[in-house]
Each structure stands twice: as structure tokens, then as C-alpha cells.
N, C-alpha and C positions, 0 to 999 in steps of 0.2 A: 422609545423613550422611557425608561420606568420611575414612575412619582409615586407618593404615600395613597394618596386620595385624588377624589373626586374634584374638591374642593383645589388643588392644586391644578388636575388637571384643568380646570377650567382657564388658570393662569396662558395659558400656553394655545386649547383649546376651545376652537365655537361648537358647543355640546347645547343640539336641539333641544329645547323641553322635552318633546316627544321622547325621543333617546337615550332622557339621563336612566328612565326608570329599568331600563331592559340593560346599561351599562350600571348601575349599581348592584345588581341584583347575579354580576358576573364579576365582582372586582369584591376582593380579593382573588386573584385566581387565575388561570392558564387564558386569558381573555385579551389579545390586542384589540384597542378598536382605530381605524384607519378615521383622522378627524378635518375639518377643514382648518387649518392654522389657526391662531389669531397673534403670529409674530415670527418673527424670521429667527430660527434657531441652527449656526453653524452644526454640521451633521445628521440631524436631527428632522430639518422641514424636508421633502421633497421637491421638484422641483414643478409639480402640480400644487404648491404651497397645504400641504397637507402634511401631519404629524402622526408616527404611528405611536399611540401610547397604552403600559397597560402596569397594571401594581399589583406588582407578583407575591406569592401566598412564601416568599422561600423567608425563610427567618434573617440570613445574613443578609441579603439586601434591604429589608424591611428596618434591619440598623444602621445600613450605610444611610437611607434614603430620611433618617431621621435629623441628620449632618444636612445634606445637600435634597433641593426641590427638586431636581432631574439628572437623569442618570442615563448616556448617550450609552444606548447597546446595540450588539449585533451579534448572529450565531457564530459561537465558533467552531464552524461547516464552511467547507466551499462549494457554491448554490450547485442543488441537486445531489448534494453527498448528507448519509444518516446525522442526524445531530448527535455528538457525543454526549454520554450519560458518565462520564467520569475523565477526568484529567488524560488520563491515560490512552482515550479514543482521542483525544484534541490532535489534529495532523501537528507533524512535528514543523509543517512549513509556517504555523499560525503560531505555537506557542515558542519559534523562536524568533518571530516579532513583535512579541508584544514586551512593555515594561515589566507585570510582572503578572502573575500568574495564582492564583487562592485554588487552593486543593481544597474541597468542601465535603470530599469523597464523592459516591454512587450517587446519584440524583436522580430521586423517584419523580414518576409522572411521566407527561409525554411532549409531546410539542404545541406551542399556545395555535387557537384557535385565534383567525385574524377574521376581522368585521367593518367592511367597508360603513363608513356612518358621513357619508357625504350627500346622501340623496336622502331621500323620504322615506323608504326604503331599506329595511336595513339589510345587507347582503353578504353574505360570508363569504369571502376569500378561499380562503384553509380551512377545513375540520372536515366532519365526520358528518355525513346526511343518510338515516335512516327509515326504510318505509314498514311500514307494519298492516299486516292481513292478519286475518284466522290460520290458516294451513300453512302459509307463504310459498304455495303451491301453483298459483297464478297470476294474483294482482301486483302483490308488492314485488315478486322476481321480474314482471314485465315494467313493473317500473323503474327498475333499480338496471335491467338493459338498457333501456331510453335514454334513461338519464346518464350513464355511463359512455351508452352512445355520443350526447349531445356534450358529454366535459371534451374527450378524447384522453389520451394514456399520458399525456403532460401535465394535469388538473392535479392540483393542488388539496381538492374535496375525495376524499375517502365516501363511497356510496355502500352500501349494506340494504339487506333486508331480513325481515326475521316474521317467523308467524306467533301470535297470543296463543296457539293450540296446535303449533304443528306438530309429527313425529318427531324429526328431524333427521337428519343423514337419510336420507330422501331423497328421488328424483321428480322435479314438477308434474304438473299432471297433463298428462300427452296432448292434451288439443292446447295446453299451453305453448308445450316445444314445438305442435304445427304451427298456430296461426305467426307464432314466433319468427319462425323457418319463413314463412311466406313473405315476410317484409328483411328476410335479410340477416335477424339475426339468430347467432347462434348461443343456445342456451343447455347443451349437452352436457358440459362440466358442471354446472351447476348443482347445487348441494343444499337442500331444506333445512331449516336453521328455528330452532322455537326460541324467542324473544327472550332472553336473560333480563334480570334485575341490572347488570353492568354496562352491557349496550345500548338499554334503555340509559341511564343512566351518563354513559360519555360520549349519546349522540347529541350536536351542535341542533338541530335540525330534524326533526322524525315528525312524518307524512303517512297519517292511516289512510287505513281503504274507507271509513264508516267511524261514523260521528260516534259508536257506540264501545268503541277503540282506543277513543283520544281521552274520551269520561274515562274508563277503564286506566288507564295511562297517567291523567291527570291527581287520580287514587292515590298512586303512588308516588306521581310527584307532585306534590302542590305547588304551587308558584311556576309551573312551566308552559303555562299560556302559549307565552311567546314563543315554543318554538316547537309546540307542538298542534298540526294545522291538519284540520279532517280535509279528507277530497272527496267523496260520496259516491264513491262507487262498487254499486254493488257487486254481491260474490258471483262467480259464474261458473262454481264448482256444480256439476250435477245436472246444469243445460248440454244442449247443440252445439256443437264446435261453431255455428253462428251467433252466437251467442257471447264464447271470446271472443270474435275478430270486434265484437262492437264494444266489448270490454278492450282490448289492446286497442282503438281506436281513441275512444274515451281517454283512456291512458298518457297517449303521446302526445293526446292536446291539453291535457293537465301539465304536463309535464312543461309544456311551452307557457300557458297562463298561468298555470299559479306556482311552480318550483324553479322556472329558469327566472322570474322577478326577486326572487329572493338568494340566487348563489349568481356570483361578478366570476363570469366566463373572462 
């Protein structure tokens, strides 16, 4: 459901005090939060007694919400299909079964990130996870591959990686390819990429391989402490292959113990 601010949200949802700042920093905007419901509302309260709320930053919706406390909302697409960005992209089967269609032109942006706020640890349901290291040839590709394998192909979470000093558009280190292949992970099609400000800005969760990388990103994106997390994995570049195997195993463990608890699978 759409609401105009967090004070209105608290009429319909139970927002934990420790989660309030996390929510306030992302509203209004492209973030939907699933809370324990404070009351039952037809079409909005789930069977598990939760409610999904969002404060939109779209002007038309903001004006509508000046006149109502909450708007029931749903996607204008069928499950698993691409979200439409204009009226022309809405399937005819949907357009012909609603009472009114308001054409606001081409809508900018992308699908909202979805967060589960029902547990002590905030968990990402839909959004982007970004792993960052130095060259994007060893550690961050390993992390990307293992998280993608854990999530599976039907996940609503996009996983990517990049390097602060990556040369870009080259292959990962030979040792990286070898140790991942030993564990059944094919990285032959992976392309090394340099981190861009846009990629860092758009990521919902960022895991850096070292604390110094986190510090660099926080200088560029102040106030992002709750979405940028350091994993503390030393760089194996230039070491022998046994060190790469050790790095691989450390990253696999960190995916389970640090990354997985922050994602709803």
C-alpha cells in the first residue's frame, strides 16, 4: 500500500524502533517495506499478518495521498513479467479489467527494492547486492558466483560485482578460474568491471572485501553505513594457488554467515 509518510505508516504497521532510521532514510523513494500489521485491512494485510508499505516519490501519487491515508496497490503486470514503464506496456488483459487508467507518460526509474522488517535483522527480498574488491578478478567474482548459486535462477535479487581499480572488460585471474572450477563453479563468461558511481548508488546492499574499500565508499555516499558492510577478506592476488583456495573457502563461509542472514531466500 502507498502512504504519505512514516507517521501514517505507523497507523497500519508495527515499526520496530531500531528499524525506524533505516526506513526514514529510504522514504520517499523506491523502497517497499514488509512490516508486522497493526490492524487488518482488506486487500492489504497478508495471510501471515504482514503489510507492505511504501512512500512514493511520484508526484501524482503524492497528490492523491493528500486526500487519503492509504492506497491499495499492485503491479500492472503479470507475475514474472517485466514491469511496464508506460500505459502502452500494460498488458491489454489488465487494462480492460480496471475501471480507470491514468496515463502519466513514461515512468522513470525501476522496480522498488523490497525489505522484510519482521525480524531483528533487516532482510532484502528484492533488489541488488553488490560485491566490491580492488580488481574484480579474485574476491568479488567469487562472492558473486557463490551468492548466485545459493539464490538460484528464480531469485528476485540481482547479484553483481565490481572493482575500485579494475581495468575493466577482461577475464578474472587464472587462479580464480581454477579454484572455482574445482568447486563446480563456471566463471568462463565473467567480465571484469570497474565500479561506477551509478552502480554503487543503485545497490541496496554492498559488501566490500576490505574495510578500506568501505571507507572510500562512505566518503562518496555518506550516511550509507547500514548498506555497506566489510567482509574482511585479504587479497590473494600475486600469491600461490593455495592462497586462492583459502580465499575461496573463506568467502563461501562468509556468504553463509554474513550475507545470507541479510537476504530473504
